[in-house]
C-alpha positions in Angstrom: 28.3 -6.6 21.3 26.9 -4.0 23.7 24.0 -1.6 23.8 25.9 1.0 21.8 26.6 -1.6 19.0 22.9 -2.5 19.1 21.9 1.2 18.8 24.3 1.6 15.9 22.9 -1.4 14.1 19.3 -0.3 14.6 20.1 3.2 13.2 22.0 1.9 10.2 19.2 -0.5 9.2 16.9 2.6 8.9 19.4 5.2 7.8 22.3 3.5 6.0 23.5 6.8 4.6 24.1 8.4 8.0 27.6 9.9 8.1 29.9 8.6 10.9 29.8 12.1 12.4 26.0 12.1 12.6 26.0 8.5 13.8 28.5 9.4 16.5 26.4 12.3 17.7 23.3 10.2 18.0 25.0 7.4 20.0 27.2 9.7 22.0 30.6 8.8 20.6 33.2 10.7 18.6 33.4 10.2 14.9 36.6 8.0 15.1 35.1 5.9 17.9 31.9 5.2 16.0 33.8 4.6 12.8 35.9 1.9 14.6 32.8 0.2 16.0 31.2 0.1 12.6 34.4 -1.2 11.0 34.5 -4.0 13.7 30.9 -4.9 13.0 31.7 -5.1 9.3 34.8 -7.2 9.9 32.8 -9.6 12.1 30.2 -10.0 9.3 27.4 -8.5 11.5 27.0 -5.8 8.9 27.2 -7.7 5.6 26.3 -5.0 3.1 24.7 -1.7 2.4 22.1 -1.2 -0.3 19.2 0.9 -1.5 15.7 -0.5 -1.1 13.8 0.0 -4.4 10.0 0.3 -4.5 8.8 -2.4 -7.0 5.7 -0.4 -7.9 7.8 2.6 -8.9 9.7 0.5 -11.4 6.5 -1.1 -12.9 6.7 -4.3 -10.9 3.2 -4.7 -9.5 2.8 -8.4 -8.7 4.6 -10.2 -5.9 4.2 -13.9 -5.2 5.7 -16.6 -3.2 6.1 -20.1 -4.6 6.3 -23.1 -2.4 8.4 -25.3 -4.6 9.3 -29.0 -4.6 12.3 -29.3 -7.0 13.5 -32.5 -8.5 17.1 -31.3 -8.8 17.9 -28.7 -6.2 21.2 -27.6 -7.7 19.8 -27.0 -11.2 16.7 -25.3 -9.7 18.8 -22.9 -7.6 21.1 -22.1 -10.6 18.0 -21.3 -12.7 16.7 -19.0 -9.9 20.0 -17.2 -9.8 19.8 -16.5 -13.5 16.1 -15.5 -13.5 15.5 -11.8 -12.9 11.9 -12.2 -11.6 13.2 -14.4 -8.7 14.4 -12.1 -6.0 14.7 -14.5 -3.1 15.1 -18.3 -2.8 15.2 -20.1 0.5 15.8 -23.8 1.2 13.1 -25.0 3.6 12.0 -28.1 5.4 8.8 -30.0 4.9 6.7 -31.1 1.9 8.3 -28.3 -0.3 12.1 -27.8 -0.4 12.2 -24.2 -1.5 10.4 -20.9 -0.9 10.8 -18.5 -3.8 9.8 -14.9 -4.0 8.9 -13.6 -7.5 8.3 -10.0 -8.5 6.8 -9.3 -12.0 4.9 -6.6 -13.9 1.6 -8.5 -14.2 -0.3 -11.7 -13.6 0.5 -12.8 -17.1 4.3 -12.4 -16.6 3.9 -14.2 -13.2 2.2 -17.1 -15.0 5.1 -17.2 -17.6 7.7 -17.2 -14.7 5.8 -20.0 -12.9 5.7 -22.0 -16.2 9.5 -21.6 -16.7 10.1 -22.7 -13.1 7.7 -25.7 -13.5 10.3 -27.5 -15.6 12.2 -28.0 -12.3 9.3 -29.4 -10.2 5.9 -28.7 -8.7 4.8 -25.5 -6.9 2.0 -23.8 -5.1 1.7 -20.1 -5.9 0.7 -17.6 -3.2 0.0 -14.1 -4.6 0.6 -11.2 -2.3 -2.5 -9.0 -1.9 -0.9 -6.4 0.4 2.0 -6.2 2.8 1.0 -4.6 6.1 4.5 -5.4 7.4 7.0 -5.5 4.5 10.1 -5.1 6.6 11.1 -5.0 10.2 14.5 -4.2 11.6 16.5 -7.0 13.2 17.1 -6.3 16.9 20.5 -7.7 17.9 20.5 -9.9 20.9 22.9 -8.8 23.6 24.4 -11.8 25.4 23.6 -12.0 29.1 26.5 -10.8 31.2 27.7 -13.4 33.7 
């Protein structure tokens, strides 16, 4: 990965709908050359997917919370999280708790219901998000030192 690949990745994280022609103009490459670079990044798994970022508030989901969760049966808990629409992220973590779960719901009442359903699988501490001064930052690819 070189500085051009790094530039391509930064651009695509912010503007995933850029055409290859536009992307090539910005990074100073022809459309076929930039297309080949993007294809290689996809094949290597550096670019894993493209998606739209949806504003939760615009679709009536006003409450976000993180649950520090200690599950009794990790496999059953993870399967339940996969099947539960309110659970939008689940991370295995170290320490007193073994999972960090992000839940997005319409209201505090629906959050309480989700927490109650999750409670069958263990104990949790709920952290309600009041605001998100930084809700997303681009990943800046590391370029290996040349030797």
